[in-house]
C-alpha positions as CSV (number, residue, x, y, z in Angstrom):
1,M,-8.1,6.1,15.7
2,A,-7.6,5.2,12.1
3,K,-7.0,1.6,11.1
4,I,-3.8,1.7,9.0
5,L,-3.5,-1.2,6.5
6,A,-0.1,-1.6,4.8
7,L,0.8,-4.0,2.1
8,A,4.4,-5.1,1.6
9,G,6.1,-7.8,-0.4
10,K,8.4,-8.6,-3.4
11,G,7.9,-6.7,-6.6
12,G,5.5,-8.2,-9.1
13,V,3.4,-10.2,-6.7
14,G,0.2,-8.2,-7.3
15,K,0.4,-6.1,-4.2
16,T,-1.2,-3.1,-6.0
17,S,-4.1,-5.1,-7.2
18,V,-4.9,-6.5,-3.8
19,C,-4.5,-3.0,-2.3
20,S,-7.0,-1.5,-4.8
21,A,-9.4,-4.3,-4.0
22,F,-9.1,-3.5,-0.3
23,V,-10.0,0.2,-1.0
24,R,-13.1,-0.9,-3.0
25,I,-14.3,-3.5,-0.5
26,L,-13.8,-1.2,2.5
27,G,-15.8,1.5,0.7
28,E,-18.6,-0.9,0.0
29,R,-18.7,-2.3,3.6
30,H,-18.3,1.0,5.4
31,P,-20.1,3.6,3.2
32,E,-19.9,6.3,5.9
33,A,-16.2,5.8,6.6
34,R,-13.4,8.2,5.5
35,I,-10.9,6.1,3.5
36,L,-7.5,7.2,2.3
37,A,-5.5,5.3,-0.3
38,I,-1.8,6.1,-0.3
39,D,0.4,5.1,-3.2
40,A,3.8,4.8,-1.4
41,D,5.4,2.9,-4.3
42,P,7.5,5.2,-6.6
43,A,6.3,2.9,-9.5
44,V,3.0,4.7,-9.2
45,G,0.5,2.0,-10.1
46,L,-2.2,2.4,-7.5
47,S,-3.7,5.4,-9.2
48,T,-4.3,3.4,-12.4
49,A,-5.7,0.5,-10.5
50,L,-8.2,2.8,-8.8
51,G,-9.0,4.9,-11.8
52,V,-7.5,8.1,-10.3
53,E,-5.8,10.9,-12.3
54,V,-3.0,12.4,-10.2
55,T,-2.1,16.1,-10.8
56,E,0.2,16.7,-7.7
57,T,2.2,14.3,-5.6
58,L,3.8,14.4,-2.2
59,D,7.2,14.8,-3.8
60,D,6.1,17.7,-5.9
61,I,5.4,19.6,-2.7
62,R,8.7,18.6,-1.1
63,L,10.6,19.6,-4.2
64,E,8.9,23.0,-4.3
65,I,10.1,23.7,-0.7
66,I,13.6,22.6,-1.6
67,K,13.7,24.8,-4.8
68,R,12.5,27.9,-2.9
69,A,15.1,27.4,-0.2
70,E,17.9,26.8,-2.8
71,A,16.9,29.9,-4.7
72,G,17.5,32.0,-1.6
73,A,13.8,32.4,-0.8
74,G,14.2,31.1,2.7
75,K,11.3,33.0,4.1
76,E,9.0,31.7,1.3
77,A,10.2,28.2,1.9
78,L,9.5,28.4,5.6
79,E,6.0,29.8,4.9
80,L,5.4,26.9,2.5
81,L,6.6,24.4,5.1
82,G,4.2,25.9,7.6
83,E,1.4,25.5,5.0
84,V,2.4,21.9,4.1
85,R,-0.6,20.4,5.8
86,Y,-3.0,22.4,3.7
87,R,-0.9,21.7,0.6
88,I,-1.1,18.0,1.2
89,F,-4.8,18.1,1.6
90,D,-5.0,20.1,-1.7
91,A,-3.0,17.2,-3.3
92,L,-5.6,14.7,-2.2
93,V,-7.7,13.4,-5.0
94,E,-11.3,13.1,-3.7
95,K,-13.4,10.3,-5.2
96,E,-16.9,9.2,-4.3
97,K,-15.8,6.6,-1.7
98,F,-12.2,7.4,-1.0
99,A,-9.4,9.9,-1.1
100,F,-6.1,9.3,-2.8
101,L,-2.5,10.6,-2.2
102,A,0.6,9.6,-4.2
103,I,4.2,9.8,-3.0
104,G,5.5,10.5,-6.5
105,R,8.8,9.8,-8.0
106,P,11.9,11.8,-6.9
107,E,13.7,13.5,-9.8
108,G,16.7,11.6,-11.0
109,A,18.3,8.4,-9.8
110,G,19.3,7.7,-6.3
111,C,18.1,7.2,-2.8
112,Y,14.5,7.7,-1.7
113,C,15.5,8.4,1.9
114,A,14.3,12.0,2.0
115,V,10.9,11.3,0.5
116,N,10.4,8.2,2.7
117,A,11.2,10.3,5.8
118,Y,8.7,12.8,4.6
119,L,6.1,10.2,3.9
120,K,6.4,8.8,7.5
121,E,5.4,12.3,8.8
122,V,2.6,12.7,6.3
123,I,1.1,9.3,7.2
124,E,1.1,10.2,10.9
125,M,-0.5,13.6,10.2
126,V,-3.2,12.8,7.7
127,S,-4.3,9.5,9.2
128,K,-6.0,11.4,12.0
129,D,-8.6,12.7,9.5
130,F,-9.6,9.2,8.2
131,D,-11.1,6.0,9.5
132,Y,-9.1,3.7,7.2
133,V,-5.7,4.3,5.6
134,V,-4.6,1.8,3.0
135,I,-0.9,2.0,1.9
136,D,0.5,0.3,-1.1
137,G,4.2,0.1,-0.1
138,E,7.1,-0.1,-2.4
139,A,8.7,-3.5,-3.2
140,G,11.1,-5.0,-0.7
141,I,11.9,-3.9,2.9
142,E,13.2,-0.3,2.5
143,Q,10.1,1.5,3.7
144,V,9.7,-0.9,6.6
145,N,13.4,-0.6,7.4
146,R,13.2,3.2,7.5
147,R,10.1,3.1,9.8
148,V,7.9,4.8,7.2
149,M,5.1,2.4,8.3
150,E,5.9,2.7,12.0
151,Q,2.3,3.0,13.3
152,V,0.6,0.4,11.1
153,T,-2.3,-1.4,12.7
154,H,-2.6,-4.2,10.1
155,L,0.4,-5.5,8.1
156,F,-0.3,-7.6,5.0
157,L,2.6,-9.6,3.6
158,V,1.8,-10.3,-0.1
159,T,3.6,-12.9,-2.0
160,D,3.2,-15.0,-5.1
161,A,3.7,-18.8,-5.2
162,S,7.5,-18.5,-5.5
163,K,10.1,-19.4,-3.0
164,K,11.7,-16.0,-3.4
165,G,8.3,-14.3,-2.7
166,F,8.0,-16.2,0.6
167,Q,11.6,-15.4,1.6
168,V,11.1,-11.7,0.9
169,A,7.9,-11.8,3.0
170,E,9.9,-13.5,5.8
171,S,12.6,-10.8,5.7
172,I,10.0,-8.1,5.8
173,K,8.4,-9.7,8.8
174,A,11.7,-10.0,10.6
175,V,12.4,-6.3,10.1
176,A,8.8,-5.3,11.0
177,D,9.0,-7.2,14.3
178,E,11.8,-4.8,15.4
179,L,10.7,-1.5,13.8
180,V,6.9,-1.5,13.2
181,A,4.3,-1.3,16.0
182,Y,1.7,-3.3,14.1
183,E,-1.2,-4.9,15.9
184,K,-1.9,-7.8,13.4
185,C,0.1,-9.4,10.6
186,G,-1.1,-11.8,8.0
187,M,0.0,-13.3,4.6
188,I,-1.8,-13.2,1.3
189,V,-0.6,-15.6,-1.4
190,N,-1.6,-14.2,-4.8
191,R,-1.6,-15.7,-8.3
192,A,-1.5,-19.3,-7.2
193,E,-1.6,-21.7,-10.1
194,D,-2.4,-24.6,-7.7
195,P,-3.9,-23.2,-4.5
196,E,-3.9,-26.7,-2.8
197,L,-0.3,-27.2,-3.5
198,I,0.5,-23.8,-2.0
199,R,-1.4,-24.7,1.2
200,D,0.6,-27.8,1.5
201,V,3.9,-25.9,1.0
202,I,2.8,-23.4,3.8
203,R,1.8,-26.2,6.2
204,E,5.2,-27.9,5.7
205,R,7.0,-24.5,6.0
206,R,8.9,-25.5,2.9
207,F,9.9,-22.0,1.8
208,A,9.8,-19.9,5.0
209,K,9.1,-20.3,8.7
210,L,7.0,-17.1,9.2
211,E,6.2,-17.9,12.8
212,G,3.0,-16.5,14.0
213,V,1.8,-15.3,10.6
214,E,-1.6,-16.5,9.6
215,V,-2.2,-17.2,5.9
216,L,-5.3,-15.1,5.3
217,T,-6.1,-16.2,1.8
218,V,-4.7,-18.0,-1.2
219,I,-5.9,-16.2,-4.4
220,P,-5.8,-18.3,-7.6
221,N,-4.9,-16.9,-11.0
222,D,-7.6,-14.5,-12.0
223,P,-8.3,-14.4,-15.8
224,E,-10.9,-11.7,-15.4
225,H,-8.5,-9.4,-13.6
226,A,-5.8,-10.1,-16.2
227,R,-8.2,-9.3,-19.0
228,N,-9.2,-6.0,-17.2
229,D,-5.5,-5.1,-16.9
230,V,-5.0,-5.5,-20.6
231,L,-8.1,-3.4,-21.4
232,G,-7.0,-0.7,-18.9
233,E,-10.0,-1.1,-16.7
234,N,-9.8,-0.3,-12.9
235,I,-10.8,-2.3,-9.9
236,F,-14.3,-0.9,-9.8
237,E,-15.0,-2.6,-13.2
238,L,-14.1,-6.0,-11.8
239,S,-17.0,-8.3,-10.9
240,S,-17.5,-9.3,-7.3
241,E,-17.2,-13.0,-8.4
242,A,-13.6,-12.6,-9.5
243,P,-11.0,-14.5,-7.5
244,L,-9.1,-11.2,-6.7
245,Y,-12.2,-9.6,-5.1
246,G,-13.1,-12.8,-3.2
247,G,-9.6,-13.3,-1.9
248,A,-9.2,-9.7,-0.8
249,A,-12.6,-9.9,1.0
250,E,-11.5,-13.1,2.8
251,A,-8.3,-11.4,4.0
252,L,-10.2,-8.5,5.4
253,D,-12.7,-10.8,7.0
254,H,-9.9,-12.6,9.0
255,F,-9.1,-9.3,10.7
256,G,-12.7,-8.2,11.1
257,L,-12.4,-5.3,8.7
């Protein structure tokens, strides 16, 4: 059974950076394992972080089915729906140590309900073909609330050093406790200007209660990663001495991954 790692948290906390580091480290630790990275955030940042060029997304496939049905080609739409598994695997970008799949961005403004429902089914279907599935979730609680990540084995709550970040993490945990059948849940505090102060805040539960959630790591500000971002370099060009790499490795260690 695949180990499904999902990252959730407030927008702008560095969730995608941590997710990309997970993909890299899992590939280094388990060179024979099949690893799938899913960019479930419509902002589509994980592909850049991993150095992947995306040509087709999950939503491209969904829209093709809808357009054929709306054009009156009902039989063609049904045939395409029957072939969706093969189309999804065609949409996977195969790299040396991992495969990549992007949810994509629905056309126009509005609700992501349909593509989120579709994503849930896809995660259940494709995870059977991989040993590790790492999901970069969208900001906030929407995908957790809609049970997109219903079968997650490891839920990582990512926050920055702000009160709001902790409170969003607490909200996600409360919803996940009701709707997600996760096995383990832990917190990652990223971009900490003063790691020791943050540890004190956590011990005193000053921002949020988060009962039963272990703080897996506190990652300090990472100048090397910030510089790589400016230069457009991906996670594989980051040194293993960088705080982001070390913090992500420590979080995985806590869960025996």
